[in-house]
C-alpha positions as CSV (number, residue, x, y, z in Angstrom):
1,X,-7.8,4.3,0.2
2,X,-8.4,2.4,2.9
3,X,-13.1,1.2,2.5
4,X,-13.2,-0.5,5.6
5,X,-12.6,1.0,9.3
6,X,-8.4,0.9,10.6
7,X,-5.9,2.5,12.1
8,X,-2.6,2.3,12.5
9,X,-0.1,0.7,15.4
10,X,3.3,-1.4,16.0
11,X,3.7,-3.8,14.2
12,X,5.7,-7.7,14.2
13,X,6.4,-7.0,11.1
14,X,8.3,-3.7,10.3
15,X,8.0,-0.8,12.1
16,X,3.8,0.6,11.7
17,X,1.1,-1.7,10.4
18,X,-2.5,-1.4,9.7
19,X,-5.0,-3.1,11.8
20,X,-8.4,-3.5,10.9
21,X,-11.2,-2.7,13.6
22,X,-13.6,-5.0,12.1
23,X,-14.6,-8.6,10.2
24,X,-13.7,-8.1,6.6
25,X,-14.9,-11.2,4.6
26,X,-13.1,-13.5,2.2
27,X,-13.4,-11.3,-1.6
28,X,-14.4,-8.0,0.2
29,X,-13.5,-5.3,-1.5
30,X,-10.7,-3.1,1.1
31,X,-9.0,-0.7,-0.6
32,X,-8.8,1.0,-4.0
33,X,-6.7,3.6,-5.6
34,X,-8.4,7.3,-5.6
35,X,-6.9,10.0,-7.4
36,X,-8.8,12.2,-4.4
37,X,-6.9,11.1,-1.6
38,X,-3.8,9.0,-3.7
39,X,-1.3,10.7,-5.5
40,X,0.8,10.3,-8.4
41,X,4.6,11.8,-8.8
42,X,5.6,11.1,-11.8
43,X,9.3,9.9,-10.6
44,X,10.9,12.8,-13.0
45,X,9.9,14.7,-10.6
46,X,11.3,13.7,-7.6
47,X,14.3,15.6,-7.8
48,X,13.0,18.5,-7.6
49,X,12.1,17.9,-3.4
50,X,14.5,18.6,-1.1
51,X,16.0,15.0,0.0
52,X,13.8,14.4,3.5
53,X,10.6,15.0,1.1
54,X,12.3,12.5,-1.5
55,X,12.7,9.3,1.4
56,X,9.7,10.5,2.6
57,X,8.0,9.3,-1.3
58,X,10.5,6.1,-1.7
59,X,9.6,4.9,1.9
60,X,5.7,5.1,1.8
61,X,5.2,5.4,-2.1
62,X,4.9,2.2,-4.5
63,X,6.6,3.3,-7.3
64,X,3.7,1.9,-10.8
65,X,3.6,2.5,-14.8
66,X,1.1,5.4,-15.5
67,X,0.0,6.0,-18.7
68,X,3.2,5.2,-20.1
69,X,5.8,6.8,-17.3
70,X,6.9,5.7,-13.9
71,X,5.0,7.5,-11.1
72,X,4.9,7.1,-7.1
73,X,1.7,6.8,-5.6
74,X,1.4,8.0,-2.0
75,X,-1.6,6.6,-0.1
76,X,-3.6,9.6,1.9
77,X,-4.4,7.8,4.9
78,X,-2.8,4.6,6.8
79,X,-2.1,2.9,3.3
80,X,0.2,3.9,3.2
81,X,2.0,1.7,6.1
82,X,0.7,-1.0,5.2
83,X,2.9,-4.6,4.7
84,X,4.7,-6.8,2.9
85,X,3.9,-10.5,3.5
86,X,4.6,-13.2,1.0
87,X,1.7,-14.8,1.8
88,X,-0.4,-11.6,2.4
89,X,-4.3,-11.5,3.8
90,X,-5.1,-8.9,1.2
91,X,-4.8,-9.8,-2.6
92,X,-4.9,-7.5,-6.2
93,X,-8.6,-7.4,-7.7
94,X,-8.8,-7.7,-11.0
95,X,-9.0,-4.8,-11.8
96,X,-5.6,-4.5,-10.7
97,X,-6.2,-0.9,-8.7
98,X,-7.7,-2.4,-6.1
99,X,-7.6,-5.2,-2.9
100,X,-9.4,-7.5,-2.2
101,X,-9.5,-10.4,1.0
102,X,-7.2,-13.3,0.2
103,X,-9.2,-14.8,3.1
104,X,-12.1,-13.8,6.2
105,X,-9.5,-11.1,8.0
106,X,-10.6,-11.0,12.3
107,X,-11.2,-7.3,13.8
108,X,-7.4,-6.6,15.1
109,X,-5.6,-8.0,12.4
110,X,-2.9,-6.2,10.4
111,X,-4.0,-6.1,7.0
112,X,-0.5,-7.4,4.7
113,X,0.2,-7.5,0.8
114,X,2.4,-8.6,-1.6
115,X,4.8,-5.5,-2.7
116,X,6.1,-7.6,-5.2
117,X,2.9,-7.9,-6.8
118,X,1.6,-3.8,-7.9
119,X,5.6,-2.4,-6.7
120,X,8.2,-2.0,-9.2
121,X,10.6,-1.0,-6.1
122,X,9.9,-3.9,-3.7
123,X,13.5,-5.4,-3.9
124,X,15.2,-2.9,-2.8
125,X,11.8,-1.9,-0.1
126,X,12.5,-5.5,1.0
127,X,16.4,-5.9,0.9
128,X,16.0,-8.7,-2.0
């Protein structure tokens, strides 16, 4: 769940991206996983969905381990549109369930994260 005022729009990185509407200070908490809005779907359950829903889940969710099983976390807000960068402006906090600003971020900048730091499916998504 994004904790800052953000919007989505065309991204120079890929498709749609998330852009902050406010300045963000280095170290500021920007995103936190919140089960009230960010849902976990066991990978073993995904085959039961129609193919278009499966495609959506795999495109917009990220794969992680939760209680010893693989799950896809699907963000319920604009966070699902955050794009990858090798040198992102958001980094994972020590708690492993939130992101903080790696540096000061100007209003209007696209928010980015490094998929390889949290998504077990990053290589497939990025074609690397």
